[in-house]
N, CA, C and O atoms as a DFTB+ gen file, in Angstrom:
480 C
 N C O
     1  1      89.125      27.620     -26.264
     2  2      88.341      28.256     -25.232
     3  2      86.686      27.641     -25.081
     4  3      86.023      27.523     -24.051
     5  1      86.431      27.417     -26.041
     6  2      84.864      26.646     -26.104
     7  2      83.687      27.271     -25.597
     8  3      82.857      26.654     -24.929
     9  1      83.589      28.512     -25.903
    10  2      82.662      29.527     -25.245
    11  2      82.842      30.019     -23.819
    12  3      83.894      30.039     -23.181
    13  1      81.841      30.347     -23.494
    14  2      81.925      31.091     -21.917
    15  2      81.449      32.597     -21.746
    16  3      81.368      33.253     -20.708
    17  1      81.125      33.001     -23.193
    18  2      80.872      34.294     -23.285
    19  2      79.383      34.695     -22.329
    20  3      79.292      35.743     -21.690
    21  1      78.518      33.866     -22.375
    22  2      77.233      33.874     -21.713
    23  2      77.037      32.897     -20.756
    24  3      75.968      32.373     -20.443
    25  1      78.428      32.634     -20.197
    26  2      77.939      31.688     -18.793
    27  2      77.511      30.403     -19.003
    28  3      77.143      29.650     -18.101
    29  1      77.553      30.106     -20.283
    30  2      77.060      28.799     -20.855
    31  2      75.553      28.517     -20.317
    32  3      75.112      27.411     -20.003
    33  1      74.906      29.668     -20.281
    34  2      73.531      29.586     -20.267
    35  2      72.469      29.482     -21.190
    36  3      71.283      29.672     -20.920
    37  1      73.091      29.070     -22.658
    38  2      72.392      28.707     -23.692
    39  2      71.633      27.310     -23.145
    40  3      70.451      26.984     -23.257
    41  1      72.730      26.627     -22.529
    42  2      72.052      25.046     -21.935
    43  2      70.883      25.183     -21.265
    44  3      70.012      24.318     -21.358
    45  1      70.701      26.483     -20.377
    46  2      69.450      26.395     -19.581
    47  2      68.191      26.769     -20.828
    48  3      67.082      26.304     -20.566
    49  1      68.263      27.239     -21.598
    50  2      67.231      27.396     -22.877
    51  2      67.074      26.274     -23.464
    52  3      65.987      26.082     -24.010
    53  1      68.019      25.311     -23.513
    54  2      67.832      23.758     -23.878
    55  2      67.046      23.061     -22.846
    56  3      66.088      22.343     -23.134
    57  1      67.462      23.279     -21.612
    58  2      66.571      22.609     -20.508
    59  2      65.304      22.964     -20.432
    60  3      64.496      22.092     -20.112
    61  1      64.891      24.162     -20.674
    62  2      63.421      24.648     -20.590
    63  2      62.721      24.189     -21.834
    64  3      61.494      24.094     -21.859
    65  1      63.610      23.853     -23.046
    66  2      62.832      23.264     -24.010
    67  2      62.397      21.877     -23.694
    68  3      61.223      21.567     -23.899
    69  1      63.329      20.933     -23.163
    70  2      63.436      19.730     -22.731
    71  2      62.186      19.380     -21.795
    72  3      61.434      18.417     -21.947
    73  1      62.105      20.545     -20.605
    74  2      61.148      20.432     -19.879
    75  2      59.747      20.287     -20.332
    76  3      58.970      19.413     -19.950
    77  1      59.483      21.290     -21.240
    78  2      58.081      21.481     -22.099
    79  2      58.013      20.554     -22.952
    80  3      56.840      20.231     -23.141
    81  1      58.842      19.896     -23.639
    82  2      58.897      18.372     -24.439
    83  2      58.473      17.390     -23.429
    84  3      57.496      16.780     -23.864
    85  1      58.781      17.034     -22.373
    86  2      58.143      16.247     -21.422
    87  2      56.924      16.367     -21.081
    88  3      56.240      15.367     -20.861
    89  1      56.451      17.575     -20.981
    90  2      54.857      18.159     -20.647
    91  2      54.214      17.655     -21.765
    92  3      53.228      16.945     -21.566
    93  1      54.649      17.924     -23.145
    94  2      54.063      17.336     -24.066
    95  2      53.846      15.734     -24.249
    96  3      52.743      15.204     -24.385
    97  1      54.878      15.178     -24.232
    98  2      55.004      13.906     -24.263
    99  2      54.176      13.160     -23.228
   100  3      53.844      12.001     -23.477
   101  1      53.817      13.739     -22.082
   102  2      53.153      13.234     -21.002
   103  2      51.824      13.432     -20.571
   104  3      51.247      12.976     -19.585
   105  1      51.243      14.540     -21.887
   106  2      50.183      15.053     -21.779
   107  2      48.728      14.270     -21.809
   108  3      48.316      14.036     -22.946
   109  1      48.036      13.907     -20.901
   110  2      46.969      13.267     -20.676
   111  2      47.318      11.550     -20.451
   112  3      46.368      10.773     -20.356
   113  1      48.511      11.124     -20.388
   114  2      49.031      10.056     -20.384
   115  2      49.081       9.336     -18.914
   116  3      49.281      10.128     -17.993
   117  1      48.937       8.023     -18.564
   118  2      48.755       7.760     -17.058
   119  2      50.428       7.593     -16.593
   120  3      51.448       7.255     -17.193
   121  1      50.132       7.993     -15.288
   122  2      51.544       7.790     -14.732
   123  2      52.137       6.682     -14.717
   124  3      51.390       5.712     -14.594
   125  1      53.426       6.440     -14.814
   126  2      54.194       5.241     -14.658
   127  2      53.955       4.870     -13.205
   128  3      53.618       5.539     -12.228
   129  1      54.246       3.559     -13.386
   130  2      53.981       2.696     -11.974
   131  2      54.684       3.174     -11.100
   132  3      54.071       3.559     -10.104
   133  1      55.943       3.316     -11.104
   134  2      56.854       3.991     -10.027
   135  2      56.299       5.200      -9.481
   136  3      56.164       5.298      -8.261
   137  1      55.996       6.043     -10.183
   138  2      55.474       7.394      -9.485
   139  2      54.140       7.241      -8.653
   140  3      53.921       7.840      -7.599
   141  1      53.172       6.248      -9.345
   142  2      51.962       5.652      -8.735
   143  2      51.949       4.948      -7.300
   144  3      51.064       5.079      -6.455
   145  1      53.354       4.012      -7.172
   146  2      53.595       3.590      -6.092
   147  2      54.308       4.557      -4.929
   148  3      54.235       4.344      -3.718
   149  1      54.979       5.613      -5.533
   150  2      55.785       6.399      -4.583
   151  2      54.759       7.440      -4.109
   152  3      54.924       7.886      -2.973
   153  1      53.562       7.951      -4.948
   154  2      52.809       8.541      -4.278
   155  2      51.840       7.882      -3.363
   156  3      51.513       8.545      -2.379
   157  1      51.379       6.830      -3.490
   158  2      50.742       6.009      -2.393
   159  2      51.460       5.813      -1.243
   160  3      50.948       5.569      -0.150
   161  1      52.779       5.927      -1.489
   162  2      53.399       5.840      -0.183
   163  2      53.206       7.182       0.849
   164  3      52.941       7.238       2.050
   165  1      53.451       8.199      -0.133
   166  2      53.201       9.270       0.468
   167  2      51.950       9.950       1.106
   168  3      52.011      10.661       2.109
   169  1      50.714       9.632       0.362
   170  2      49.666       9.919       0.220
   171  2      48.357       8.758       0.998
   172  3      47.211       8.984       1.387
   173  1      49.007       7.781       0.978
   174  2      48.310       6.507       1.352
   175  2      47.811       5.603       0.228
   176  3      47.768       6.026      -0.928
   177  1      47.471       4.492       0.517
   178  2      47.107       3.467      -0.662
   179  2      45.782       3.579      -1.474
   180  3      45.473       3.030      -2.531
   181  1      44.930       4.634      -0.513
   182  2      43.661       4.770      -0.928
   183  2      43.566       6.235      -1.974
   184  3      42.505       6.625      -2.462
   185  1      44.602       6.764      -2.133
   186  2      44.784       7.934      -2.738
   187  2      44.163       7.926      -4.119
   188  3      43.450       8.852      -4.506
   189  1      44.428       6.939      -4.803
   190  2      43.748       7.072      -6.133
   191  2      42.268       6.649      -6.365
   192  3      41.563       6.860      -7.351
   193  1      41.959       5.957      -5.132
   194  2      40.775       5.733      -5.215
   195  2      39.859       6.886      -4.979
   196  3      38.731       7.027      -5.451
   197  1      40.561       7.760      -4.109
   198  2      39.659       9.096      -3.995
   199  2      39.814       9.961      -4.730
   200  3      38.918      10.787      -4.904
   201  1      41.155      10.038      -5.466
   202  2      41.364      10.788      -6.757
   203  2      41.719      10.255      -7.842
   204  3      42.799      10.522      -8.369
   205  1      40.789       9.352      -8.380
   206  2      41.188       8.607      -9.554
   207  2      41.618       9.367     -10.692
   208  3      42.361       8.762     -11.465
   209  1      41.246      10.860     -11.047
   210  2      41.968      11.744     -11.956
   211  2      43.248      12.091     -11.972
   212  3      43.855      12.660     -12.879
   213  1      43.768      11.615     -10.608
   214  2      45.266      11.956     -10.610
   215  2      46.028      10.836     -11.085
   216  3      47.250      10.973     -11.027
   217  1      45.554       9.704     -11.565
   218  2      46.230       8.704     -12.190
   219  2      46.938       8.914     -13.431
   220  3      47.757       8.133     -13.915
   221  1      46.429      10.440     -14.096
   222  2      46.901      10.854     -15.181
   223  2      47.544      12.104     -15.287
   224  3      47.117      13.024     -14.589
   225  1      48.513      12.294     -16.055
   226  2      48.931      13.436     -15.865
   227  2      48.169      14.517     -16.593
   228  3      47.508      14.197     -17.581
   229  1      48.203      15.658     -16.222
   230  2      47.265      16.993     -16.783
   231  2      47.027      16.881     -18.295
   232  3      47.979      16.659     -19.043
   233  1      45.766      17.031     -18.766
   234  2      45.798      16.874     -20.173
   235  2      45.346      18.308     -20.581
   236  3      44.342      18.878     -20.153
   237  1      46.261      18.807     -21.492
   238  2      46.178      20.398     -22.051
   239  2      45.337      19.935     -23.402
   240  3      45.431      18.935     -24.114
   241  1      44.582      20.952     -23.437
   242  2      43.950      21.116     -24.884
   243  2      44.814      21.078     -26.128
   244  3      45.990      21.440     -26.091
   245  1      44.224      20.639     -27.229
   246  2      45.291      20.335     -28.483
   247  2      46.015      21.903     -28.891
   248  3      47.224      22.119     -28.982
   249  1      45.112      22.705     -29.060
   250  2      45.627      23.895     -29.233
   251  2      46.856      24.587     -28.387
   252  3      47.704      25.326     -28.889
   253  1      46.792      24.240     -27.142
   254  2      47.900      24.519     -25.942
   255  2      49.081      23.886     -26.223
   256  3      50.198      24.403     -26.225
   257  1      48.734      22.504     -26.511
   258  2      49.891      21.754     -27.099
   259  2      50.562      21.956     -28.298
   260  3      51.640      21.402     -28.512
   261  1      49.925      22.843     -29.261
   262  2      50.380      23.416     -30.230
   263  2      51.373      24.120     -30.152
   264  3      52.411      24.018     -30.806
   265  1      50.989      25.215     -28.984
   266  2      51.721      26.247     -28.707
   267  2      53.079      25.871     -27.735
   268  3      54.168      26.437     -27.831
   269  1      52.840      25.089     -27.050
   270  2      54.038      24.220     -26.625
   271  2      54.687      23.755     -27.670
   272  3      55.822      24.230     -27.706
   273  1      54.444      22.978     -28.603
   274  2      55.210      22.442     -29.565
   275  2      56.281      23.752     -30.369
   276  3      57.474      23.755     -30.671
   277  1      55.216      24.745     -30.506
   278  2      56.038      26.075     -31.130
   279  2      56.912      26.430     -30.079
   280  3      58.050      26.535     -30.536
   281  1      56.877      26.615     -29.099
   282  2      57.761      27.026     -27.823
   283  2      59.043      26.450     -27.864
   284  3      60.113      27.059     -27.872
   285  1      58.797      24.797     -27.898
   286  2      59.925      23.803     -27.926
   287  2      60.831      24.256     -29.260
   288  3      62.035      24.431     -29.069
   289  1      60.325      24.438     -30.515
   290  2      60.894      24.733     -31.746
   291  2      61.926      26.203     -31.544
   292  3      63.041      26.368     -32.038
   293  1      61.269      27.021     -30.794
   294  2      61.583      28.508     -30.944
   295  2      62.861      28.242     -29.888
   296  3      64.031      28.519     -30.151
   297  1      62.479      27.768     -28.892
   298  2      63.631      27.639     -27.759
   299  2      64.836      26.879     -28.321
   300  3      65.973      27.259     -28.042
   301  1      64.621      25.825     -29.098
   302  2      65.651      25.223     -29.547
   303  2      66.639      25.700     -30.693
   304  3      67.769      25.280     -30.946
   305  1      65.982      26.582     -31.245
   306  2      66.618      27.309     -32.427
   307  2      67.138      28.742     -31.473
   308  3      67.985      29.425     -32.050
   309  1      66.740      29.188     -30.206
   310  2      67.747      30.000     -29.541
   311  2      68.754      29.382     -28.922
   312  3      69.867      29.905     -28.965
   313  1      68.596      28.396     -28.366
   314  2      69.933      27.875     -27.934
   315  2      70.870      27.763     -29.193
   316  3      71.869      28.481     -29.151
   317  1      70.720      27.044     -30.206
   318  2      71.669      26.794     -31.324
   319  2      72.319      28.306     -31.563
   320  3      73.546      28.379     -31.609
   321  1      71.652      29.320     -31.691
   322  2      71.907      30.770     -32.053
   323  2      72.860      31.028     -31.142
   324  3      74.045      31.192     -31.430
   325  1      72.241      31.088     -29.660
   326  2      73.180      31.562     -28.583
   327  2      74.538      30.967     -28.519
   328  3      75.542      31.678     -28.557
   329  1      74.590      29.588     -28.416
   330  2      75.871      28.684     -28.605
   331  2      76.671      29.323     -29.779
   332  3      77.816      29.721     -29.566
   333  1      76.122      29.430     -30.972
   334  2      77.060      29.755     -31.938
   335  2      77.377      31.038     -31.598
   336  3      78.608      31.022     -31.612
   337  1      77.006      32.213     -31.280
   338  2      77.238      33.299     -31.014
   339  2      78.255      33.415     -29.917
   340  3      79.098      34.312     -29.930
   341  1      78.190      32.619     -29.080
   342  2      78.814      32.242     -27.762
   343  2      80.478      32.013     -28.648
   344  3      81.478      32.731     -28.660
   345  1      80.231      30.940     -29.193
   346  2      81.852      30.582     -29.927
   347  2      82.614      31.542     -30.617
   348  3      83.840      31.649     -30.582
   349  1      81.665      32.363     -31.368
   350  2      81.928      33.471     -32.171
   351  2      82.700      34.203     -31.371
   352  3      83.911      34.302     -31.564
   353  1      82.158      34.709     -30.523
   354  2      82.399      36.194     -29.605
   355  2      83.593      35.590     -28.515
   356  3      84.311      36.427     -27.966
   357  1      83.780      34.263     -28.236
   358  2      84.718      33.573     -27.653
   359  2      86.147      33.603     -28.331
   360  3      87.222      33.766     -27.753
   361  1      85.939      33.421     -29.606
   362  2      86.968      33.148     -30.504
   363  2      87.098      31.797     -30.914
   364  3      88.066      31.639     -31.657
   365  1      86.374      30.658     -30.653
   366  2      86.335      29.501     -30.990
   367  2      85.885      29.286     -32.670
   368  3      86.014      28.264     -33.344
   369  1      85.409      30.402     -33.015
   370  2      84.933      30.109     -34.537
   371  2      85.179      31.696     -35.000
   372  3      85.133      32.751     -34.368
   373  1      85.442      31.399     -36.293
   374  2      85.376      32.762     -37.266
   375  2      84.194      33.086     -37.608
   376  3      83.234      32.471     -37.145
   377  1      84.048      34.072     -38.448
   378  2      82.673      34.662     -38.991
   379  2      82.527      33.739     -40.236
   380  3      81.378      33.736     -40.677
   381  1      83.453      32.918     -40.941
   382  2      83.164      31.963     -41.629
   383  2      82.446      30.706     -41.200
   384  3      81.418      30.235     -41.686
   385  1      83.126      30.282     -40.269
   386  2      82.916      29.112     -39.521
   387  2      81.319      29.298     -38.940
   388  3      80.357      28.600     -39.261
   389  1      81.326      30.419     -38.013
   390  2      80.165      30.616     -37.702
   391  2      79.009      30.486     -38.473
   392  3      78.116      29.690     -38.182
   393  1      78.985      31.078     -39.249
   394  2      77.598      31.026     -40.156
   395  2      77.542      29.525     -40.647
   396  3      76.474      28.914     -40.613
   397  1      78.940      28.822     -41.195
   398  2      78.520      27.427     -41.724
   399  2      78.216      26.511     -40.507
   400  3      77.392      25.606     -40.643
   401  1      78.790      26.692     -39.436
   402  2      78.400      26.093     -38.190
   403  2      76.562      26.241     -37.742
   404  3      75.761      25.342     -37.486
   405  1      76.409      27.417     -37.778
   406  2      75.205      28.255     -37.384
   407  2      74.098      27.160     -38.707
   408  3      73.072      26.584     -38.344
   409  1      74.532      27.118     -39.901
   410  2      73.419      26.561     -40.730
   411  2      73.356      25.158     -40.426
   412  3      72.301      24.575     -40.179
   413  1      74.706      24.517     -40.447
   414  2      74.541      23.122     -40.188
   415  2      73.878      22.910     -39.071
   416  3      73.133      21.942     -39.223
   417  1      73.785      23.484     -37.751
   418  2      73.108      23.308     -36.572
   419  2      71.707      23.319     -36.782
   420  3      71.025      22.364     -36.412
   421  1      71.146      24.439     -37.416
   422  2      69.779      24.717     -37.717
   423  2      69.389      23.522     -38.591
   424  3      68.437      22.869     -38.162
   425  1      69.911      23.139     -39.664
   426  2      69.446      22.245     -40.572
   427  2      69.537      20.909     -39.699
   428  3      68.612      20.130     -39.929
   429  1      70.339      20.545     -38.874
   430  2      69.999      19.376     -38.291
   431  2      68.874      19.261     -37.038
   432  3      68.332      18.282     -36.525
   433  1      68.788      20.493     -36.818
   434  2      67.541      20.891     -35.844
   435  2      66.189      20.597     -36.508
   436  3      65.226      20.022     -36.001
   437  1      66.306      21.102     -37.732
   438  2      65.069      20.976     -38.887
   439  2      64.824      19.336     -39.061
   440  3      63.821      18.740     -38.671
   441  1      65.918      18.774     -39.704
   442  2      65.850      17.255     -39.955
   443  2      65.290      16.570     -38.446
   444  3      64.254      15.937     -38.651
   445  1      65.566      16.552     -37.515
   446  2      65.442      15.836     -36.344
   447  2      63.767      16.470     -36.020
   448  3      62.906      15.618     -35.801
   449  1      63.440      17.646     -36.004
   450  2      61.826      17.794     -35.824
   451  2      60.931      17.167     -37.006
   452  3      59.798      16.767     -36.739
   453  1      61.391      17.090     -38.177
   454  2      60.943      16.539     -39.488
   455  2      60.564      14.959     -38.957
   456  3      59.417      14.600     -38.690
   457  1      61.602      14.219     -38.876
   458  2      61.679      12.928     -38.124
   459  2      60.730      12.827     -36.940
   460  3      59.955      11.874     -36.865
   461  1      60.761      13.656     -36.132
   462  2      60.107      13.552     -34.900
   463  2      58.358      13.491     -35.443
   464  3      57.588      12.558     -35.219
   465  1      58.099      14.534     -36.060
   466  2      56.750      14.708     -36.549
   467  2      56.443      13.580     -37.340
   468  3      55.256      13.262     -37.402
   469  1      57.242      12.942     -37.931
   470  2      57.243      11.523     -39.144
   471  2      56.477      10.410     -38.074
   472  3      55.350       9.950     -38.253
   473  1      57.383      10.100     -36.920
   474  2      57.522       9.103     -36.137
   475  2      56.090       9.260     -35.151
   476  3      55.533       8.301     -34.619
   477  1      55.638      10.709     -35.042
   478  2      54.587      11.082     -34.158
   479  2      55.126      11.085     -32.674
   480  3      54.374      11.381     -31.745
C-alpha cells in the first residue's frame, strides 16, 4: 500500500522545513549572479545602483535564525512521525516494525543534524 492515510501530506511538512532551511542558508548572503542578472532584466540595469541593499538576501538576527533552526528540526521530526504513523495505519508496517522504523528514522535525523552542525 505504501501509505496514503494522510494523503501524503507529511511531505508538505518536509517541504516547509526545506524552505525554512533555505532561508537560513541564504541569510544575509549575496544573491547569486543568475538572480542578479534576472532582476536587472526586469527592473533595469541600474536597479542595484539605486538599491544596493537588495544585492543580499534579507539578514535575520541570530536569535531569529536559532528559532528557524529549531523549527526545521521540529518539522523534520513531525514529517518522520506522520510518515511512520501513515505506514502503520495503512497496514504497511505492524506495531513492532513501526516502533523500529520510527526509532531508526529519528536516529538517522539526529545523526544528520549532528553532522550538519559539525560542518557548519
